[in-house]
ZAMARGU-4260 file (C-alpha; in steps of 0.2 Angstrom, whole numbers, plus 5000, padded with zeros to 4 digits):
<rodrens>
0) 5000/5000/5001 | 5015/5012/5005 | 5019/5013/4985 | 5000/5015/4980 | 4999/5031/4992
5) 5017/5037/4992 | 5026/5033/4976 | 5042/5040/4973 | 5040/5040/4953 | 5024/5036/4943
10) 5020/5033/4927 | 5006/5040/4919 | 5002/5029/4904 | 4989/5034/4891 | 4996/5052/4890
15) 4996/5063/4873 | 4997/5082/4868 | 4978/5080/4861 | 4967/5094/4869 | 4954/5083/4878
20) 4967/5070/4883 | 4963/5063/4901 | 4981/5057/4904 | 4986/5075/4904 | 4974/5079/4920
25) 4982/5066/4930 | 5000/5072/4924 | 4994/5090/4928 | 4985/5086/4945 | 5001/5079/4951
30) 5013/5094/4947 | 4999/5108/4954 | 4997/5100/4969 | 5014/5097/4974 | 5019/5078/4970
35) 5038/5078/4974 | 5041/5061/4965 | 5046/5060/4947 | 5032/5061/4933 | 5035/5050/4920
40) 5021/5052/4906 | 5020/5037/4894 | 5010/5037/4876 | 5013/5029/4859 | 5013/5047/4850
45) 5028/5054/4860 | 5028/5074/4861 | 5027/5085/4877 | 5015/5088/4891 | 5018/5102/4904
50) 5037/5103/4899 | 5040/5084/4900 | 5045/5071/4888 | 5031/5058/4882 | 5040/5040/4881
55) 5033/5031/4868 | 5031/5015/4879 | 5035/5009/4897 | 5051/5002/4891 | 5056/5018/4886
60) 5056/5028/4904 | 5074/5028/4908 | 5072/5026/4929 | 5063/5012/4941 | 5046/5015/4944
65) 5035/5011/4959 | 5018/5014/4952 | 5009/5013/4936 | 4994/5026/4932 | 4984/5016/4915
70) 4972/5026/4905 | 4973/5017/4889 | 4958/5010/4878 | 4953/4993/4887 | 4958/4982/4874
75) 4977/4986/4876 | 4975/4988/4896 | 4983/4968/4897 | 4998/4973/4887 | 5002/4987/4895
80) 5000/4980/4911 | 5012/4965/4906 | 5025/4979/4900 | 5024/4985/4918 | 5028/4968/4925
85) 5042/4966/4913 | 5048/4984/4920 | 5048/4978/4938 | 5033/4989/4941 | 5025/4980/4955
90) 5009/4994/4959 | 4996/5001/4946 | 4980/5010/4947 | 4969/5004/4931 | 4958/5019/4928
95) 4953/5012/4910 | 4932/5009/4910 | 4926/4994/4897 | 4928/4977/4909 | 4915/4967/4917
100) 4902/4983/4916 | 4901/4979/4895 | 4898/4960/4895 | 4906/4944/4890 | 4921/4953/4881
105) 4925/4965/4896 | 4925/4950/4906 | 4938/4940/4897 | 4948/4956/4899 | 4947/4957/4917
110) 4952/4939/4918 | 4968/4943/4907 | 4973/4957/4919 | 4971/4943/4933 | 4983/4932/4925
115) 4995/4946/4920 | 4995/4952/4938 | 4996/4936/4946 | 5011/4931/4933 | 5021/4947/4939
120) 5015/4946/4956 | 5007/4965/4953 | 4993/4972/4965 | 4983/4985/4956 | 4967/4997/4960
125) 4952/4997/4948 | 4948/4993/4932 | 4936/5008/4930 | 4939/5020/4945 | 4947/5037/4944
130) 4962/5034/4954 | 4969/5038/4971 | 4973/5054/4982 | 4985/5056/4996 | 4982/5074/5002
135) 4998/5075/5013 | 5011/5070/4999 | 5002/5081/4986 | 4999/5063/4976 | 4983/5066/4967
140) 4979/5054/4952 | 4962/5057/4946 | 4959/5059/4927 | 4947/5073/4933 | 4956/5089/4932
145) 4952/5094/4951 | 4951/5115/4953 | 4959/5115/4971 | 4968/5101/4984 | 4957/5094/4998
150) 4960/5101/5014 | 4971/5090/5024 | 4962/5078/5038 | 4961/5063/5047 | 4948/5054/5035
155) 4950/5040/5023 | 4938/5039/5010 | 4935/5023/4999 | 4922/5022/4987 | 4917/5009/4974
160) 4911/5025/4964 | 4923/5038/4959 | 4910/5052/4958 | 4904/5048/4975 | 4921/5048/4981
165) 4925/5064/4975 | 4908/5071/4983 | 4914/5066/4999 | 4931/5073/4998 | 4925/5090/4993
170) 4911/5090/5007 | 4923/5085/5020 | 4934/5099/5014 | 4922/5111/5014 | 4915/5105/5032
175) 4932/5109/5042 | 4936/5091/5044 | 4946/5087/5028 | 4954/5070/5020 | 4969/5060/5022
180) 4967/5046/5007 | 4953/5044/4994 | 4952/5029/4983 | 4941/5026/4969 | 4939/5007/4968
185) 4931/5004/4954 | 4927/4984/4949 | 4938/4979/4964 | 4946/4964/4953 | 4962/4966/4963
190) 4961/4976/4978 | 4946/4977/4985 | 4939/4983/5003 | 4945/4970/5013 | 4962/4974/5009
195) 4960/4994/5011 | 4951/4991/5027 | 4966/4981/5034 | 4978/4994/5028 | 4968/5008/5035
200) 4966/5000/5053 | 4985/5001/5055 | 4987/5019/5046 | 4994/5032/5059 | 4986/5045/5045
205) 4969/5038/5048 | 4958/5042/5061 | 4941/5040/5053 | 4937/5027/5038 | 4924/5031/5025
210) 4916/5016/5013 | 4906/5019/4999 | 4901/5002/4993 | 4888/4995/4979 | 4893/4976/4986
215) 4904/4967/4995 | 4918/4955/4988 | 4922/4948/5004 | 4909/4952/5017 | 4912/4942/5030
220) 4931/4946/5030 | 4925/4964/5030 | 4914/4961/5044 | 4926/4952/5055 | 4941/4966/5052
225) 4930/4980/5057 | 4925/4971/5073 | 4940/4974/5079 | 4944/4990/5074 | 4948/5005/5085
230) 4944/5018/5073 | 4926/5024/5067 | 4920/5016/5050 | 4905/5024/5043 | 4898/5014/5027
235) 4886/5021/5013 | 4879/5005/5006 | 4869/5009/4990 | 4862/4994/4979 | 4849/4989/4993
240) 4837/4978/4982 | 4839/4960/4984 | 4856/4954/4977 | 4850/4934/4976 | 4843/4928/4959
245) 4832/4917/4970 | 4815/4916/4977 | 4817/4914/4997 | 4807/4897/5001 | 4807/4901/5020
250) 4803/4914/5032 | 4821/4918/5038 | 4826/4921/5019 | 4811/4930/5018 | 4816/4942/5033
255) 4834/4942/5030 | 4835/4951/5014 | 4852/4956/5008 | 4848/4974/5015 | 4843/4967/5033
260) 4858/4958/5034 | 4871/4972/5029 | 4861/4982/5043 | 4862/4967/5057 | 4881/4965/5051
265) 4883/4984/5054 | 4875/4984/5072 | 4884/4967/5076 | 4903/4974/5072 | 4900/4994/5076
270) 4898/4999/5058 | 4889/5015/5057 | 4878/5015/5042 | 4874/5031/5034 | 4859/5033/5021
275) 4865/5046/5011 | 4882/5056/5007 | 4874/5069/5019 | 4871/5056/5034 | 4890/5052/5031
280) 4897/5068/5032 | 4888/5071/5047 | 4893/5055/5054 | 4911/5060/5051 | 4908/5076/5060
285) 4904/5067/5076 | 4919/5057/5076 | 4930/5073/5072 | 4925/5079/5088 | 4931/5073/5107
290) 4922/5059/5112 | 4906/5060/5122 | 4908/5051/5138 | 4889/5052/5146 | 4872/5058/5143
295) 4871/5076/5149 | 4873/5091/5138 | 4873/5109/5140 | 4864/5118/5126 | 4870/5136/5126
300) 4863/5148/5112 | 4864/5164/5106 | 4844/5164/5100 | 4830/5157/5111 | 4822/5149/5098
305) 4836/5139/5092 | 4838/5134/5111 | 4822/5128/5110 | 4826/5117/5096 | 4842/5110/5103
310) 4833/5106/5119 | 4818/5096/5109 | 4831/5086/5100 | 4842/5082/5117 | 4824/5075/5123
315) 4821/5065/5108 | 4839/5057/5110 | 4839/5054/5128 | 4850/5066/5133 | 4849/5074/5150
320) 4852/5095/5152 | 4859/5097/5172 | 4856/5114/5179 | 4871/5127/5178 | 4880/5130/5195
325) 4872/5145/5203 | 4887/5157/5203 | 4888/5156/5183 | 4870/5161/5182 | 4872/5175/5193
330) 4885/5183/5183 | 4876/5180/5167 | 4861/5189/5177 | 4871/5204/5179 | 4880/5206/5161
335) 4863/5204/5153 | 4856/5221/5145 | 4836/5219/5148 | 4837/5206/5160 | 4821/5199/5153
340) 4828/5181/5148 | 4825/5167/5160 | 4842/5158/5163 | 4844/5139/5165 | 4849/5123/5153
345) 4847/5127/5139 | 4853/5144/5141 | 4848/5159/5129 | 4863/5171/5127 | 4852/5183/5115
350) 4852/5198/5125 | 4872/5195/5126 | 4884/5203/5113 | 4902/5200/5121 | 4908/5186/5111
355) 4923/5182/5124 | 4910/5182/5138 | 4902/5170/5127 | 4917/5158/5127 | 4918/5161/5148
360) 4900/5153/5147 | 4904/5139/5139 | 4921/5136/5146 | 4913/5136/5163 | 4898/5124/5160
365) 4911/5110/5154 | 4920/5111/5169 | 4904/5105/5179 | 4908/5087/5181 | 4890/5083/5178
370) 4893/5091/5160 | 4898/5077/5146 | 4897/5089/5130 | 4889/5105/5123 | 4879/5111/5109
375) 4883/5130/5106 | 4873/5139/5094 | 4881/5155/5085 | 4869/5165/5078 | 4877/5182/5072
380) 4871/5192/5058 | 4881/5209/5064 | 4896/5214/5051 | 4905/5222/5067 | 4906/5205/5074
385) 4914/5194/5060 | 4930/5195/5066 | 4925/5191/5085 | 4915/5177/5078 | 4927/5169/5069
390) 4938/5170/5083 | 4925/5163/5094 | 4923/5148/5085 | 4939/5144/5083 | 4943/5146/5102
395) 4929/5135/5106 | 4937/5121/5096 | 4952/5123/5105 | 4943/5122/5121 | 4934/5107/5118
400) 4951/5097/5115 | 4958/5105/5131 | 4943/5099/5141 | 4942/5084/5130 | 4923/5086/5130
405) 4914/5089/5112 | 4907/5106/5109 | 4894/5104/5093 | 4894/5120/5085 | 4878/5125/5076
410) 4882/5141/5065 | 4868/5152/5057 | 4877/5166/5049 | 4878/5176/5033 | 4881/5167/5016
415) 4898/5178/5014 | 4903/5172/5031 | 4898/5154/5028 | 4907/5152/5012 | 4923/5159/5021
420) 4920/5146/5037 | 4918/5131/5023 | 4935/5138/5014 | 4944/5142/5030 | 4939/5133/5044
425) 4949/5118/5052 | 4933/5113/5063 | 4918/5104/5060 | 4902/5113/5062 | 4884/5111/5058
430) 4869/5121/5050 | 4855/5115/5064 | 4853/5111/5082 | 4845/5096/5076 | 4860/5088/5065
435) 4873/5094/5080 | 4862/5083/5093 | 4860/5069/5082 | 4880/5068/5079 | 4883/5067/5096
440) 4869/5053/5100 | 4878/5045/5087 | 4894/5045/5096 | 4886/5037/5111 | 4877/5024/5101
445) 4894/5020/5093 | 4902/5018/5110 | 4888/5006/5115 | 4892/4996/5100 | 4909/4996/5103
450) 4907/4988/5119 | 4895/4974/5113 | 4906/4969/5100 | 4918/4965/5112 | 4904/4950/5116
455) 4915/4933/5118 | 4913/4924/5101 | 4908/4904/5103 | 4922/4891/5098 | 4921/4886/5081
460) 4927/4867/5085 | 4916/4853/5078 | 4902/4850/5088 | 4898/4833/5095 | 4884/4828/5081
465) 4894/4836/5069 | 4899/4819/5059 | 4882/4813/5060 | 4874/4829/5052 | 4887/4828/5039
470) 4881/4809/5034 | 4863/4814/5036 | 4865/4829/5023 | 4877/4818/5011 | 4860/4809/5009
475) 4850/4822/4999 | 4867/4827/4991 | 4868/4808/4983 | 4848/4810/4980 | 4847/4827/4973
480) 4835/4832/4982 | 4828/4844/4997 | 4824/4837/5013 | 4807/4835/5018 | 4796/4840/5036
485) 4800/4823/5044 | 4818/4823/5038 | 4821/4841/5044 | 4815/4839/5061 | 4825/4821/5060
490) 4843/4833/5059 | 4835/4843/5073 | 4833/4827/5084 | 4850/4823/5078 | 4859/4840/5084
495) 4849/4840/5101 | 4836/4854/5097 | 4821/4848/5107 | 4805/4845/5095 | 4787/4841/5099
500) 4785/4822/5099 | 4781/4818/5080 | 4780/4803/5069 | 4779/4801/5049 | 4765/4790/5043
505) 4762/4782/5026 | 4742/4775/5030 | 4727/4779/5041 | 4733/4763/5051 | 4750/4770/5054
510) 4743/4786/5059 | 4730/4779/5070 | 4743/4770/5079 | 4754/4785/5081 | 4742/4794/5089
515) 4737/4785/5100 | 4756/4781/5104 | 4757/4800/5105 | 4742/4805/5113 | 4726/4815/5106
520) 4724/4830/5103 | 4734/4829/5088 | 4740/4841/5074 | 4740/4832/5056 | 4753/4839/5043
525) 4754/4834/5025 | 4772/4831/5019 | 4778/4833/5000 | 4789/4844/4990 | 4776/4855/4983
530) 4770/4858/5002 | 4783/4868/5010 | 4772/4883/5015 | 4759/4872/5022 | 4748/4884/5030
535) 4744/4891/5014 | 4738/4874/5006 | 4728/4868/5017 | 4741/4856/5022 | 4738/4858/5042
540) 4725/4851/5053 | 4727/4856/5071 | 4717/4850/5087 | 4711/4832/5081 | 4704/4826/5097
545) 4701/4807/5092 | 4701/4795/5078 | 4686/4800/5072 | 4692/4817/5068 | 4709/4810/5062
550) 4699/4798/5048 | 4688/4811/5044 | 4705/4824/5038 | 4715/4809/5032 | 4709/4807/5015
555) 4709/4826/5012 | 4727/4827/5017 | 4735/4811/5010 | 4725/4819/4993 | 4731/4835/4994
560) 4745/4835/4979 | 4751/4823/4968 | 4768/4822/4979 | 4762/4821/4996 | 4774/4807/5003
565) 4762/4803/5019 | 4755/4813/5034 | 4764/4818/5049 | 4755/4817/5065 | 4762/4828/5079
570) 4757/4831/5098 | 4749/4847/5099 | 4758/4860/5109 | 4749/4876/5111 | 4756/4890/5117
575) 4753/4909/5121 | 4772/4914/5115 | 4782/4909/5100 | 4798/4911/5090 | 4804/4910/5073
580) 4823/4904/5074 | 4834/4901/5057 | 4847/4903/5047 | 4851/4909/5030 | 4868/4909/5019
585) 4870/4926/5013 | 4878/4928/4997 | 4890/4942/5004 | 4892/4937/5023 | 4889/4919/5024
590) 4879/4911/5036 | 4869/4922/5046 | 4855/4918/5062 | 4839/4926/5066 | 4826/4924/5080
595) 4809/4935/5081 | 4793/4933/5087 | 4786/4918/5078 | 4769/4911/5070 | 4762/4917/5056
600) 4763/4935/5058 | 4781/4935/5057 | 4783/4942/5039 | 4769/4955/5043 | 4777/4963/5060
605) 4797/4960/5055 | 4802/4959/5073 | 4819/4950/5072 | 4835/4950/5076 | 4850/4945/5067
610) 4868/4940/5070 | 4882/4931/5060 | 4884/4913/5063 | 4891/4906/5075 | 4884/4915/5090
615) 4887/4910/5108 | 4874/4909/5124 | 4878/4929/5127 | 4874/4934/5110 | 4860/4923/5108
620) 4852/4929/5123 | 4857/4946/5118 | 4847/4944/5102 | 4830/4938/5112 | 4832/4954/5123
625) 4834/4967/5108 | 4818/4962/5099 | 4805/4977/5099 | 4792/4964/5106 | 4805/4957/5120
630) 4791/4961/5134 | 4780/4948/5129 | 4793/4935/5135 | 4795/4943/5151 | 4780/4938/5168
635) 4763/4944/5161 | 4746/4940/5165 | 4749/4927/5178 | 4762/4917/5167 | 4782/4917/5172
640) 4794/4923/5161 | 4799/4913/5145 | 4812/4900/5146 | 4825/4912/5138 | 4840/4898/5141
645) 4831/4886/5131 | 4828/4898/5116 | 4844/4903/5117 | 4852/4886/5117 | 4841/4883/5102
650) 4848/4897/5092 | 4865/4894/5097 | 4864/4874/5090 | 4856/4883/5073 | 4869/4895/5070
655) 4883/4880/5073 | 4872/4871/5060 | 4873/4884/5048 | 4891/4888/5051 | 4898/4870/5051
660) 4888/4866/5034 | 4889/4879/5021 | 4878/4869/5010 | 4862/4874/5021 | 4855/4888/5011
665) 4839/4891/5022 | 4833/4887/5039 | 4816/4890/5048 | 4810/4883/5063 | 4794/4892/5065
670) 4787/4891/5077 | 4798/4887/5091 | 4786/4888/5106 | 4789/4892/5124 | 4780/4884/5137
675) 4767/4894/5148 | 4775/4887/5163 | 4791/4895/5160 | 4800/4879/5155 | 4807/4874/5139
680) 4807/4876/5121 | 4802/4865/5107 | 4802/4867/5088 | 4785/4861/5080 | 4790/4863/5063
685) 4805/4864/5053 | 4811/4869/5036 | 4826/4867/5028 | 4833/4871/5009 | 4850/4865/5002
690) 4860/4873/4991 | 4857/4865/4971 | 4870/4851/4968 | 4875/4851/4986
</rodrens>
């Protein structure tokens, strides 16, 4: 990565003297923004650009080269990369488009790039990207002619889209924050988000990490790397419609849609997910301030109305506004001009035009032990206050770092002053009170997420039932078919997930005998490949009280579909509380496990919790506690608290099964009944879907 961001010499390949040549823009950016390394333009027509001779080939460059920036027609890129390898260049940025995004011909070119890079040991960025920027060294390699360099900062921006990356770079530069490194990853054919994340975690110039991604190339590795991060990671993920090409055949897969999994993974590993560029910039503002250590804030404003707006926002986000020291209030009262403002927290200083005293007020409240941070709302529309206004904001920013407490500064100033602030300020600021309070709340939420992700991960050693389950699954691979209901329940029994007593029957006498052995009342379930969604197809009859009722329903169930293989007889186990527990193999993140309030309403309520599999008991309990309807699992209406431990045990076993056997595409246990006596949890139904060909 060092040669990618801090090369000593760069070959820009694809440069010509033509007026509209984009390669010239790369050379121009490097020269104008102070890159100190050697720049070697390369193009087959030769000539000169910005006083530098254009070499006709890479081989003609007379000196060693650390990095090649390639912007040639796509069809010649494999040959150009080969020339780079022969020259000994081991890092490249392939900006050229026209690869997989254009179909089969482009995919063949990508295959050739992979072959060449493997042969010569070249690591490259792209293709189909705008390049990379390292603000501290003046290395600006985009083919876009940038008007000015970015403000140098401690945020690194890595975007799959060059346009979004440049938008973030400009937004951070004009928000008083700045940029350290900026990369457009393009097609991520060689270097991808995992490579860059691992690099950034150890990069001393980066304190905050931003990613814009349209997909995950190695989602599980990305999540595991993020789990260990001490640096805030902000993610803007687009392309949120389902990525899979198959229709979900279980409740779990329907609920665990691709974007829902991304949300769950972000919560689990402590990634802050933004839904827009504006949200991303605000999140980065939040992490650019000193860290908030508690929920007590001071609101100090030069406008009473703004103070009220800030107080309302504090209430929405659960902040407290402790009273200010009495001595401070007396001092402020003496300084007010009209004396008609009631003092407190929030504090309205609208009658006090002394900027240095405004600073003293904020300093005093930050010195209070029970104040963890402040929102300062700066309203100033008088020309005579201009210089004092600028100084006040700078002084407050420096104060916040001296006392190690955040001061979220909201500015309400004339347009000309706002332009000046965006161009010159080296501190973050906000445009309205709600935005500032939301940023402080984000800090606290992230701190909780960081603490939660320290939860001990379960052992991934083979469970005792591993070999038996493997043998069971191999049967279906050999027979090239999906498991039926009774077979899925059999697997649950094998892996120690308790099920309601059941028996698969193939004829009426068999069913009558099974019901006598199990004990009435029973449930009857027709079993067949076409009856996966049994309730919708009338394949379930509940509360069959005796032999007569069983005989009455037998014929209809056994003839419900041509592929009915029998009727499952199962003990009725009515319960007031039910869960869904399941798993899904996600295309990006691999096995995930899900828990929610179960039954037929689960897809309507969508009250679920997800984690990467496997999970341990502590995480399983946490999943159940964080459900919106978790109160129903507690003691109410004369019923004792549900057996959370039993439900968590089932959840951990399902997660181990999903982790151990990637051939399982989807698994539903719905419902899992929780006994009204507060003891036990039992799976009533199981639906298992294996990957084709597994």
